[in-house]
C-alpha positions in Angstrom: 8.1 160.3 39.8 9.8 162.2 42.9 11.3 160.2 45.9 9.2 162.5 47.9 6.2 160.6 46.7 7.5 157.3 47.4 5.2 155.2 49.6 7.0 152.3 51.6 3.8 150.3 52.0 3.4 147.9 54.6 6.8 146.8 54.7 9.6 148.1 56.9 11.6 150.4 54.4 15.2 151.4 55.1 14.8 155.0 54.0 11.4 155.9 54.9 9.3 156.1 58.2 6.3 156.8 56.0 5.3 158.6 52.6 7.4 161.8 52.7 9.2 161.0 56.0 12.6 159.9 55.6 14.5 158.3 58.4 16.8 161.0 60.1 20.0 159.5 58.9 18.3 159.3 55.3 17.3 163.0 55.3 20.4 164.6 53.5 20.2 161.6 50.7 16.6 162.1 50.3 16.7 165.7 49.9 19.5 165.5 47.3 17.5 162.7 45.1 14.6 165.2 45.1 16.5 168.0 44.2 17.5 166.2 40.9 15.2 165.6 37.6 14.4 162.1 36.6 16.5 162.3 33.6 19.6 163.5 35.7 18.8 160.5 38.1 18.6 158.0 35.2 22.0 159.6 33.5 23.9 159.0 36.8 22.2 155.3 37.2 23.3 154.7 33.8 26.9 156.1 34.0 27.6 154.4 37.3 26.7 150.9 35.4 28.8 151.8 32.5 31.8 152.7 34.9 31.5 149.5 36.7 31.3 147.4 33.5 34.4 149.0 32.3 36.0 148.0 35.4 35.0 144.4 34.8 32.7 144.2 37.7 30.8 141.2 36.7 30.0 137.8 37.5 29.7 134.3 35.8 26.4 132.0 35.9 27.2 128.5 34.7 23.9 127.6 33.9 22.6 130.5 31.6 22.7 129.6 28.1 22.7 133.2 27.1 26.5 133.5 27.9 28.4 133.3 31.2 29.7 136.8 31.9 26.9 139.0 33.3 26.7 142.5 34.6 25.8 142.7 38.3 23.2 145.3 38.3 23.8 148.3 40.6 21.2 150.7 41.9 22.6 154.1 42.9 20.2 154.8 45.9 22.1 153.6 48.8 20.8 151.8 51.9 21.3 153.7 55.2 21.9 152.6 58.8 22.5 154.7 61.6 25.7 154.2 63.6 24.1 153.8 66.9 22.1 150.7 65.3 25.3 149.4 63.6 27.0 149.3 66.8 24.7 146.5 68.2 25.2 144.7 64.6 28.9 144.8 64.7 29.0 143.6 68.6 26.6 140.9 67.6 28.4 139.6 64.5 32.0 139.5 66.6 30.1 137.4 69.3 28.7 135.0 66.6 32.0 134.8 64.6 33.9 134.1 67.8 31.7 131.5 68.9 31.7 129.7 65.5 35.7 129.7 65.6 35.3 127.9 69.1 32.7 125.4 67.7 35.1 124.6 64.7 38.1 124.2 67.2 36.3 122.0 69.3 34.5 119.8 66.7 37.7 119.0 65.2 39.4 118.7 68.4 37.9 117.1 71.8 34.1 117.7 70.4 33.1 118.5 74.1 30.1 120.3 72.6 28.9 116.7 71.2 29.7 114.8 74.3 27.6 117.4 76.5 24.7 116.7 74.1 24.3 120.5 73.2 24.5 119.5 69.3 23.8 115.8 68.4 26.8 114.2 66.9 24.8 112.8 63.9 24.0 116.2 63.1 27.9 117.3 62.9 29.2 113.9 61.1 26.5 113.8 58.6 27.1 117.5 57.5 28.8 117.6 53.9 31.1 120.1 55.2 32.6 118.0 58.0 35.9 116.7 57.0 37.3 113.9 58.8 40.8 114.8 57.1 40.7 118.0 59.4 40.7 116.0 62.8 43.1 117.5 65.2 44.3 120.2 62.7 45.7 123.2 64.6 45.5 126.2 62.2 47.8 129.2 63.0 46.9 131.3 66.2 43.7 128.8 66.6 41.6 130.5 64.2 39.7 128.9 61.5 37.4 131.2 59.9 39.6 134.3 59.4 37.3 135.9 56.4 33.3 135.5 57.0 30.2 136.9 55.5 27.2 136.8 57.5 23.8 137.4 56.1 21.2 139.3 57.9 17.7 140.2 57.1 15.1 142.7 58.8 11.5 141.6 59.1 8.4 143.8 58.7 8.9 145.2 62.3 12.3 146.4 61.8 13.8 143.4 63.9 17.1 142.1 62.5 17.8 138.2 61.8 20.7 136.2 61.0 19.7 134.4 57.8 23.0 132.3 57.3 26.6 132.2 58.0 29.5 131.8 55.1 32.6 130.8 56.7 34.2 129.2 53.7 35.1 131.5 50.6 32.4 134.6 51.1 32.4 136.4 47.9 31.2 140.0 47.1 33.3 142.3 49.1 34.9 143.7 45.8 31.2 144.8 44.7 31.2 146.7 48.3 34.5 148.4 47.5 34.0 149.4 43.8 30.3 150.2 44.5 31.4 152.6 47.3 33.9 154.3 44.8 31.3 154.8 42.3 29.1 156.3 44.5 31.3 159.2 45.7 31.4 160.5 42.0 27.9 159.6 41.7 26.5 161.5 44.6 29.6 163.7 45.5 27.6 166.5 47.6 25.8 164.1 49.7 29.4 162.7 50.6 30.2 166.0 51.8 27.2 166.5 53.8 26.9 163.0 55.6 29.4 161.3 57.9 29.8 158.2 56.0 31.9 155.6 57.8 34.4 154.1 55.4 34.9 150.9 53.7 38.0 151.4 51.6 40.2 150.2 54.4 39.1 146.5 54.0 41.9 145.7 51.6 44.8 146.6 54.2 42.9 145.0 57.2 42.7 141.8 55.1 46.3 141.9 54.2 47.1 142.4 57.9 44.8 139.4 58.9 46.7 137.1 56.3 50.0 138.4 57.4 49.4 137.3 60.9 48.9 133.5 59.8 52.6 133.3 58.7 55.1 131.6 61.3 56.3 133.9 63.7 60.1 133.3 62.6 59.5 134.7 59.3 60.3 138.4 58.8 58.8 139.0 55.3 56.1 136.3 54.4 54.9 135.8 51.0 51.1 135.8 50.7 49.4 134.6 47.4 45.7 134.4 46.8 44.7 131.1 45.2 42.1 131.3 42.4 40.5 128.2 40.5 41.2 130.5 37.4 39.1 132.9 34.8 35.9 130.6 34.6 35.1 131.0 38.2 32.1 133.0 39.2 34.1 135.2 41.4 37.2 135.7 39.3 36.9 139.5 39.1 37.1 139.6 43.0 39.8 137.4 43.2 42.1 139.4 40.6 40.7 142.5 42.2 41.7 141.8 45.8 45.2 140.2 44.7 45.8 143.8 43.1 44.5 145.8 46.1 46.6 143.8 48.6 49.8 143.8 46.3 50.2 140.0 46.3 50.3 137.3 43.4 47.2 136.1 42.0 48.0 132.3 41.4 46.4 128.9 40.1 47.3 125.5 41.3 49.6 124.8 38.5 51.9 127.5 39.7 52.5 126.1 42.9 54.6 122.7 44.0 55.5 121.3 47.3 59.4 121.2 47.4 61.6 120.4 50.2 58.8 120.5 52.8 57.4 123.8 51.8 54.8 125.2 49.5 56.8 126.8 46.5 55.6 129.5 43.9 57.1 129.1 40.3 58.6 132.4 39.0 60.7 133.5 36.3 63.7 133.1 38.7 63.2 129.8 39.9 60.8 128.5 43.2 59.9 131.1 45.8 58.5 129.7 49.1 54.8 130.6 50.0 53.9 131.3 53.6 50.5 132.2 53.3 47.4 131.4 51.0 44.3 133.0 50.8 42.3 130.3 49.1 39.1 130.8 46.8 39.2 127.2 46.1 36.6 124.8 47.9 38.2 122.4 50.3 37.8 119.2 48.4 39.7 120.6 45.4 42.6 122.0 47.2 44.9 118.9 47.5 44.3 115.9 45.3 46.1 113.7 47.7 44.1 114.2 50.7 40.7 115.1 49.0 39.6 114.6 45.4 42.2 112.8 43.3 40.7 113.9 40.4 41.0 117.6 41.2 43.4 119.8 38.8 42.9 123.0 40.7 44.8 122.3 44.0 48.3 121.3 44.8 49.5 117.9 45.8 50.9 117.8 49.1 49.7 121.0 50.2 47.8 119.4 53.3 50.7 117.9 54.7 52.7 121.2 54.5 49.7 123.1 56.2 49.5 120.3 59.1 53.3 120.7 59.6 52.5 124.3 60.6 54.8 125.5 57.4 51.9 127.3 55.7 49.1 129.5 56.9 45.7 129.0 54.9 42.5 131.3 55.1 40.1 130.1 55.9 41.2 126.8 57.2 40.2 123.5 55.7 36.7 122.1 57.4 35.1 125.5 58.0 32.1 124.2 55.8 30.5 122.3 58.6 29.6 125.7 60.1 28.0 126.9 56.9 25.6 123.8 57.0 22.1 125.4 57.4 21.0 122.5 60.1 24.3 123.6 62.0 23.2 127.1 61.6 20.0 126.5 63.9 22.3 125.6 66.8 24.5 128.8 66.7 22.5 130.3 69.7 23.2 127.1 71.8 26.8 127.4 70.9 27.0 131.1 71.9 25.6 130.2 75.3 27.9 127.0 75.5 31.2 128.6 74.8 30.7 132.2 76.0 28.0 131.9 78.6 26.0 134.7 76.9 22.7 135.2 75.0 23.0 135.9 71.3 22.8 139.3 70.6 21.6 138.6 67.1 18.7 136.1 66.7 18.3 133.4 64.1 15.3 133.1 61.6 13.0 130.6 63.7 14.0 127.4 61.8 12.2 123.8 61.7 14.8 121.0 61.3 13.3 118.3 59.0 15.4 115.5 60.5 13.1 115.6 63.6 9.8 113.7 63.0 7.5 116.1 64.5 9.1 119.3 62.8 9.0 117.2 59.6 5.3 116.8 59.8 4.7 120.5 60.3 7.0 121.4 57.5 5.0 118.7 55.0 1.5 120.3 56.2 2.7 124.1 55.6 4.9 123.9 52.7 2.6 126.5 51.0 3.6 129.1 53.8 7.3 128.2 54.4 10.8 128.8 52.8 12.6 125.3 52.5 16.2 125.2 52.1 18.9 122.5 51.3 21.4 122.5 54.0 24.4 122.8 51.8 23.7 124.6 49.0 23.7 128.4 48.2 23.3 131.2 45.8 19.5 130.8 45.8 19.5 127.2 44.6 18.1 124.4 46.3 15.2 126.1 47.9 11.2 126.4 47.8 9.5 129.7 48.4 6.2 128.2 49.3 4.0 131.3 48.9 5.2 131.5 45.2 5.1 127.9 44.5 2.7 125.4 42.6 1.2 122.5 43.9 3.4 120.2 41.6 6.7 122.1 42.8 5.5 121.6 46.5 4.9 117.7 45.9 8.2 117.4 44.3 9.9 119.1 47.0 8.2 117.1 49.6 9.4 114.2 47.9 12.9 115.4 48.3 12.5 116.1 51.9 11.2 112.7 52.7 14.1 111.2 51.1 16.7 113.0 52.9 15.2 114.9 55.9 18.5 115.7 57.4 19.4 117.8 54.3 16.5 120.4 54.7 15.7 123.1 57.0 12.2 125.1 56.8 11.7 128.9 57.9 8.6 131.2 57.8 8.6 133.6 55.0 9.9 136.8 56.3 8.5 140.4 55.1 12.1 141.6 54.1 12.5 145.1 54.4 12.9 147.1 51.4 14.8 150.0 50.0 13.5 152.3 46.9 15.2 151.3 43.6 14.9 153.1 40.3 13.2 150.8 38.0 12.6 152.5 34.7 10.8 156.0 35.3 9.9 155.1 39.1 11.0 154.3 42.3 10.1 150.9 43.4 10.4 149.2 46.9 12.7 146.2 46.4 13.4 143.5 49.1 17.0 143.5 50.5 19.4 141.5 52.6 22.8 142.4 54.0 26.1 140.9 54.0 28.7 142.4 56.4 32.4 141.2 56.0 34.2 140.1 59.2 38.0 139.5 59.4 39.4 137.6 62.3 43.2 138.2 62.9 44.6 139.8 66.1 41.4 141.2 66.5 37.9 140.7 65.0 37.1 143.5 62.5 33.7 144.1 60.9 33.5 146.1 57.7 31.1 149.1 58.1 27.9 148.4 56.2 28.9 145.7 53.7 26.9 144.1 50.6 23.3 145.3 50.3 21.9 142.7 48.0 18.6 143.7 46.2 15.9 141.8 44.5 15.0 143.7 41.4 12.3 141.6 40.0 9.1 143.1 41.4 7.8 141.2 44.3 10.8 138.8 44.4 12.3 137.9 47.9 15.3 136.3 46.2 18.4 138.8 46.1 21.1 136.3 44.8 23.0 137.7 41.7 22.6 134.4 40.2 18.6 134.6 40.6 18.2 138.2 39.1 19.3 140.1 42.1 21.6 143.5 42.1 23.3 145.4 45.0 23.5 148.9 46.4 26.2 150.8 48.7 25.4 150.7 52.3 26.1 153.7 54.5 26.7 153.5 57.9 25.8 157.1 59.0 27.6 158.8 62.0 
């Protein structure tokens, strides 16, 4: 089947206006794909997947009894976004991340937004991500979330919506970087013809963001990336980014607090650490401050951090801004802190802790998507249109037992991109996760991670739920 014969159907398609009519920014790509035979396309698809696997581009799934290490499926037909459209997204993402950082500083400080009645205090304090241990914390330069990943989707009309915010330890950027490297060798002629904005600068921007956290009096700061270890689902990314930045990859057992500083064990003795890029959840990072049973963190780290002798990205406590109930209030945050309307809209959201909205959710479970406030990765959710009566009844019981922990949203008709499935191009639903770095300035990686639902008809794009990914081309 030629791409020229692809039918986008009734969904918004990222490459095509209509059958045989590609969007302007996608024309050179579509022309090139149509010039290749199906066998050649399949060969390039297979070669790309093999190359990524040899590079170790995998992820771990703890609940899969077939083995933990999995290939992350990669589709060689990229998603294209016009640069003019990207400029609006970039502006909206910068606005959102700035407001969320203002919220974090406020909610762990004076809590003006609560006192002024913009966000109910009970909603904030009952969030699993709100950590009392972080009250009155003063992160370096006043920045809380230095590395963020914001998930975006389009609906049937082509309108963009923010789906969720990830301000703790967002993963996936290594797939963006490696996917781009593979695409340059998979479709080299297209890269020569199209002006595709680069993503390769991300590691240098990341390192610059981390160095910005070091105390000003240190001339040559030592930066490390702290990983839980080889069994973590994103370990490939941890080692990859450490290598790309030229910094040490360490585990908790490699670090110790000594003489009031965080120190790294080396063959030449202890060496002071000035900045940590942490890929460990808050509650595991210091057994003296959080979970006493944690073997992943460093005893006393929190005290060094509070003293200002250590930079930490992201700051502890940022998980409160990831809460899907808090998400519903981000437009109000933007208006409160910036005096502006949100450039990018939230998906309309029902809050189950409000009784009138709870009644509506329970009466319409067959039409809505219900999500747990604190879970991610496609877990803890119900897609009403694809659920059974028994599943809806079980979920209704969960919601009634803990209404604060659930939100509901209408089922969006997510946009699609053609993907090679066997001998045909099928329209598959996608989302988009751009990565935002907040240092001296706010930098948004052009494009980001396009996750794709590779099960026919599926709306779940998460890798742990059978999804794959594509390269994302912002085309000038």
